[in-house]
N, C-alpha and C positions, 0 to 999 in steps of 0.2 A: 503494499500500500504505500509504504514511502517513496519508492522508485517511482511508482505512478505519478503521486503528487508532485515529485520535483519534475518528472517531464512536463506536466501540465503547467507548472510555474514557469519553466524554460521556455514552454511554448507561449504562454501568455507574454513573458519579458520579450522576446522577440516580435510579437506583435505590437507591442508597446514602442518598441524602438523603430519600428516600420511606420506607425502610425502618423509622425509629423511629415513624412514626406507624401503620403497618400491625403493627408488634410491640405498640405501645401499646394498640391496638383490640383485637387477638386476645388479649392477656394479661388484659384484663378478665374474662375467662370461666375462665381457668386458676387452679387451686387447689384445695385439700383440698374446699373447698366448690363443688360444680359449678355454673356459671351456665350456661344455654342462651342462645345467641343470641336468642330471642324473649324471655327474661326479662331480657337485656341491655338490649335494644332499649327494652322497657318500662321500665326502671329509669332508662335515661338520658333519656328524654323524658316520664316523672314524677318530677321529683326530690323533689316536695315531698308534699300528700297525693293520696290516690285509691288505691281500691281495684285490687289486681292481678286479671288476667284468669284465666280458669279454668286452675290447673294450674302458677302461678307463687306461689311463696311471697314474702310481704311481707317476708321477712328479706332477700331479694336487694337491695333499696333501700338496707338498712344496710350490707351487706357491701360493695357498690359504691361508697357516697359515705364512708363512714366508715374503711374500709381499703385496698381496692384501688386507687381512684383517687389519693388522697395519696401511697401507697406507689409507684404508678407513675408520677406525675408528679415524685417525688423522684428516682426511677431515672433518668428522660430527663435531667435535670438536673444530676445527680452524674456521670451518664456522659460528658455531653457537655463538663463542666467538667474532668474530669480528664484526657480524651483530648486538648482543644484545649491545656491548660496543658503536657501533655507535648511535644505537637507544636510547640507556639512555642518553648519552653525549648530542645528539641534542637534547633532550626535556628538560635536567638540563638547558642547556646553552641558551634553547629558540631560537636556530640559525639552520637552516637547512644545513650551510656548515661546521657545525662541524663534524669529524670525529674520529674514535677511536685512533687516533694518534695526537692529537692535542695538547696533553700535553706533547708531547717530547718522548713519550715512543716509537715509532720506531727509532728516532735517537739515543736515549740512547741504545736501544737493539743493532744497528749497530755499535756503538762505543764497547761495550763490546764483541760483537763476532769478532770484527776488532782487538782488543787488545789480545784476545785469538788466533786468529789464525796469527797473525804476530809476537807478542812477548811471550807469554806464552805457547804456543805449548798443548801438552798433559796435563800438571800439572793442568791446570784449562780450562774445556771444554767450548767451545764456547756457548752452550745451557745454561751454568750456567751464564757464564759471562753476556750474552746478558739479561737475567733474573734480575740480579743484577743491571746493569747499566739502566735499563728500570724503575726499581723502584726508583734508585737514581735520575734519571731525574725527575720524578713526584714529589719525596719528596724534589727536588729544588724548583718545580716550588710553592710547597705549602708554601716553607718555605721563598721565596722571596715575594709571595704574601701577607703574613701573615693573617691579619684577612680581608684582600681584597677577599678573596676566597668567601665571600659571594655575590660579584659583579663579575657577569659572565664576562664583557669585561676586568677588570681588569686581571683576571685568565688569560682569553685567550691571552692575550699580552703578560703576562708572559710565557705562553707554546711557543708562538710564540720566544720569545727570546732566553728562554732555548734550544730549538729545533735548533735554528741557530748557538748555542754556540756548541752543540754535533755534529752540520753538520760540522761545522769547525776542531773539533777534529778529526771525521772519514778523512776529507782529509788529514789531517796530517798525519794521521796513514796510508793512502794509499801511500803518498809523500816515507816514507821510507820502504815500504813493496818490497819484491823479488818479481819478475814479477811470479814467481809459486805460491806463495802465494796470491797474488793479484788476480789471476785469481780464485781462491777458494774462497776470499772474494766476488768477484764480482758475481760467482754465489748463494751464500747464500743470499747477498742482491736481486737478483732477486726473490727469493720466489720460492720454489718448496718442493712436497711432495715424490720426486723421492726416497729421502734417508731415508723414515720413517722406524723405527724396533719398536719392544715391548719396547726396553730401553727408546726411546722418549715417548712411551705413559705413561710409569711408571713415566717420570718426569712433564709432561705436562697435562694430560688428568684429574687425580684428582683436579689439580689446577683449571683447566677449569671449572670443571663439578661443584666444589663448587662455584666457582664464578658466573657461569650462574644461578645456583639455587637459590643463594642469590638475584641476580637482579631480577629474577621472582618474588619471594616473597616480594621484594621491590616496584612492578611495580606501585602499587595505590600510592606511596610515589612519584614516579617519576611524576607520572600525577599531583600531588599536585605541585610539585616542577615547572611544566611548567606553573602553574599561575603566576600572578603578585606577587611578593615578600610579599608585604603587604597582599594580600588574604591568602598567605600561612600561614602568622604568625597568621593571625586572627582565622584560624582553628587549632591552637593549635602546629603547625609543627616547630621544630627546624631546621631552614633555613642551617644554618651553619653545625650543625651535620650530616641532611640528604644527603647533596651536600658531603660532604667529606664521608660518607659510599658508596655514588653511583660512586663516583671518584675513591674510594679505590678498590670497587669490578671490574669496567671496567678496571682499570690498571691490576688488577692482571690475567683476563683472558686474555688481549692482549698481557700483556709481557711473560705469557707463551706460548700462541700461537706462537708469533713472535720468542722467543726463540728457537724454534724448527724448524719452517718451514721457518724463514725470513719475509721478506716484501710482503705482500699481499695487494696491495692497492684497493682502490674504493668499496672495500664490505661493510664497514662500511656508506658510502655514498649512494650506490645504494639500497640495500636491505630494510633499513627502509623507505626510500621515496615511493619504491615500495608498501610496505604495508600500508602506510598512502592513497596512492591513491587507496586501495582496501576497507579499511577499516575506512579511516577518522585518526582524530588525537588522538583518548583515546588510550593512551600509556598502559592501562591495557590489552589491546587486541595487541598492536602494538609490545609490546615487547616480548612477548614468540612468537609471529607469525613472527618475524625478526628472532630469533635464528634458528627456523625451516626452514624458507625459505634460509636463509645464508647458512646452513648445506648442502641444497639439491643443491644450488647453487655452493657450492665448489667440491661436488663429481660430478655433471654433468660436470661442467667445467673440472675436471680432467678425466673423461671418454671420453671426447673430446680429450683432450691432449695424451691420452694414445691409443686412437683407430683410431686416423685419420691417424698417420704415424708411423714409425719404431723409430722417437727421439721424443724427448718430449722438447716442449716450456717449458720454466719455466711457472710456473702458476701465479706469479705475473707479468709478460709481458702481459700473456694473459687477465686476469683479467682487466688489464689498456687498453688495446687496444679495447675489446669488452664494457668496463663499461663506457669508457668517452664519446663516441657517446649517449650511453642508458642514462646517467646521463644529458647530456644537453636536451633530449626529456623529462626526467622526471620534469626536473627545470619548463619548458614550462608549464606542466600540473598540477603542484603541487600547484601552488601559492595561490589557494583557499580552498585547504584542509590540509595545514600543521599545523598549531596550532589554 
């Protein structure tokens, strides 16, 4: 029975790893502007010039390459980044309530973007400012905690303090913002893929790919880190160094994603819990599957947003409204399978 169960889990894991590719291809045809499979194949095989076949509009090529491709590629990257960050940090801190923003990443990004939008204008793009301040927030947490970063509780408490400080700074910036700029800032804070562009991809995707691949290769170390600290040390693991490496990688992918799309909440909570319910607490499997499932969830959520109506609900609001009740259900079921 155990062997049969393992085969089913391996098959399910393989399906989840393939799911983002399937969702990506199907999503290219979803939206207010319908694209048939025939038109989609023509657009993908004729990215440059060339007359379309009968019954296919030339506008299909622009819709695919200027709007949907960058948006879906960014959705894949952001979903994988936030989910794998949440999964690795939860295992690292041995705490199911930890998410990818616990170290002040989201509040730091928000302050950076707010400063750019309110005071700096085009001289300092909001994406770059958000990334710089996210890294600064995590650096502040590590600097304040000092050698205490080997103790999860001390590091988490420091993260809460730094997050509160940056949230206060954000409120102060909002107080001085003009009504027009304040509206743009609120829209960014809600999180959205609607403004995705190839320029955004060039900024964020390479960093996200680098960080995700690094965390996947470190997944066996994340498993060791989830043990009792004395057990990890007995296996020859440098606990302090390994924690810093995982935190740095999680910070890189989360800040790179947040800097481009804004605040997408609850993804790093829900996806790792769902994966642990399906496969148990082995982080060697949880980490990569969380990345794949997170990418699929963001694409499917974005499809619903684009396909259900002519206007778009910000992705961050959508994930929060759907994610909170789902997370409550997962908490009740996940008590015996978490670690």
